[in-house]
N, C-alpha and C positions, 0 to 999 in steps of 0.2 A: 137157257136162262135160270141165273142162280134164284134162291130163294129171296135174296135180299132184290135183286134186280126185279124180280116179278111184283113185290109189294111196292117197289118204286113206281113200276110201270102202272100198277093199279092206280097209285095216287094221282099220277099225270094225268091219268085217262079221267080220273073223276074231277079232276080240276080243268079240263078242256083242253089239256097240254099235249102236242102232237107226238112230242119224242122226246128223248134225253137232252139233246142237242136244245131242242127247243127250252128246256127248263133251264139250262145254264144261261141261255140268252136271256130269257124272260127275267130269271131272277137276278142277272148283273153277277154271276160268278162262272169260274171257268168250268171247263167240261171236267177237268182232274177232278175238282171238288165234289160233282155228280159223281164220277168214278169211285170216289172214296168213299162216298154214302153206300154205293151200290156194294162195295167191299167190306161194310162193316165197322170203316173206321171213323166213327161219328165221333168216338170220345177224342181224336185226335184232330177234330175239326174246330176252327174256331168260332166264336160265339155269333158273330155277326154274320157270319156265312149262314149258320144253322137258322138264324132269324130271318134271313132274306130267302132261304128255301121254303121254310115254315110258311112265311106268307105268301108266297108265289103258290104253294100247294094249298093254301087256303086251310090250312090244319094248323092247332096249337103247337106251340114247343113242345110240349109235355108230351103229345101225340107221335111227333117226329122222333123225338128221344126213345121213347118205349118201342116203336116199330122198328129202329134201326140198332138196339144195342144188341149184339150177340147174345144167343140162348146160352150160350157156354161161359160166359162171362157174367161174373157176379155183379149185376147193376146196381149202381149209387142209388140211393132214395131220389126218386122226381123230386124236382123242386117245387115248392108250394107255391101259391098264388102271390106271396111277397118276395119270394126269392126270384122269381118270374119277373116283378115288377122291378126289383132291382136289376135284373141284368138287362131290362128293357132300358130303364135309365141310363145304364153304363152305356147301353150300344148307342142311343142318341146323345150322351155326350162324347163319344167318339165321331159320331156323325158330325157335330157341331165343330168339334176340331179340324175334322177334314174341309169343313165348309171356310173356317176361316184361314186355312192354309191354303184353300182355292181361291178366297179373296186376296189375300197376300200375293199369290202370282200373278192374278189377273192385273194386280197394280204393280207389278213389276214388268208384265207386257206393256201396260200403256205407257209406262215411261220408256221405256225401249223403243217404243212404236213412235213416240213422240219424237225421239232422236232422229229416225229414220223420216219423219215427216217435216222435219223441221225447215227443210229449204221450201217445201209447196207450203207451209203454214204462213212462212213470212213474204214470200215470193210471189205465191199465185194472186193474192187478191188485187196487187198493183199490176200483174200482166193482164188479168181480166179487166179490172178498168181500162187502162188503154184499146184493148180490144173492142170494147165497146164504144169506144168514143171514135175508133176509126173503122166501120164496117167493111172496108176493104182487107182486112185482115183476115186471113184464114182461120187464124185462131177463135174468132169470135163464133164458130158453129160448133165447137167443142166446149164453150165457155158452159152453157147450162148443165150438159151432162157431168163435166168435171165438177163443178161448183156445188150441184145437188148431193154429189156422192161425198164430198167434203163435209159439207154441213150435215148429212146423215152421220157421218163419223165421230163429226165433234159433237152433235148434240147427244149420241148415245155415250158418250165418256165425260158429258155435262161440262163441256168448253164452250167457251162463248166470247165472239170478238168484242175487244174494248170500245172500238168505233169503226165504221165503214170507211174505206179508203175515199179520199174527196170530201169527206165531212169536215166540217169548221166547228172546234170545240173548245172550252175552256181549257188552257194549260194545266196539266196536272204532273208534276214530276215523279211523282211516286208512281204513275201509271203510261207516261211518255218519255221518250229519246228524241230528243230536239236534233237535230240534224246539224245545225251550226247556228253560231251565235248565242243569244241567251234570250230568256224569256220570262216574265214574272208569272208566278201561279194565277190562272184566272184569264190570262191573255190569250184571245182567242188565236188559235193556230189551226193549220190544215192536214190532215191525216195522210201520209205517203204510204205507209206499210204498215197492215194490221197488226195488232199486238193481241193476247189471248189469256183469259181468266180460266181455271178450273175452279168451280166454286168460288171461293175468296182467295185462292194462292194465285199469285200469278206466274204466268209461264213467261210469257214474253211481252216488254213494253211495246206500244206502238209508235211508231216514228212518226214524226210531226215536222214542220217546216213553218218559220214565221210568215204572216202573210204581208203581201209586198205593199 
């Protein structure tokens, strides 16, 4: 084992980490980055990687730098407390940017998933209502399972139904799609297919019909 590998071995033992591989896993960095540290290539490593390693090893960044800078290389002056604070702020800004990117990707995922679930969202409430009204239908046995799963998914995404299928509600042309004929705003109509809102944004209008 090289001198630097032994130094790292000592540090991971002090931190209660079992191996170099475990260090990479707990720090959230690749094993290649741990290898570069053992090879004395710390000056070529990114700041965010070094901060993750120092945090996992439970040592200050300055100690990590002084430990793994090669002795035959003239080291740069170690950063003072203000410089370290600036580096940490830079790291936190990069983490915030990553979080914002993750939020954007999550939103895109939700939109694509909604397209995949469109048929289920629009047709399932009506099918479930019919199955509940006729207990001879085999589908009634799976209604609670599928309905609960769908409700959990919608709740997690902040989506709620405009009105339940079969309910009688005042007609609102902004939220309701009339199946046929005409109706005046406020006129009582019956919901035949559910519509959905995500927060204040309309996803699908509820389909309604005039009462006979």
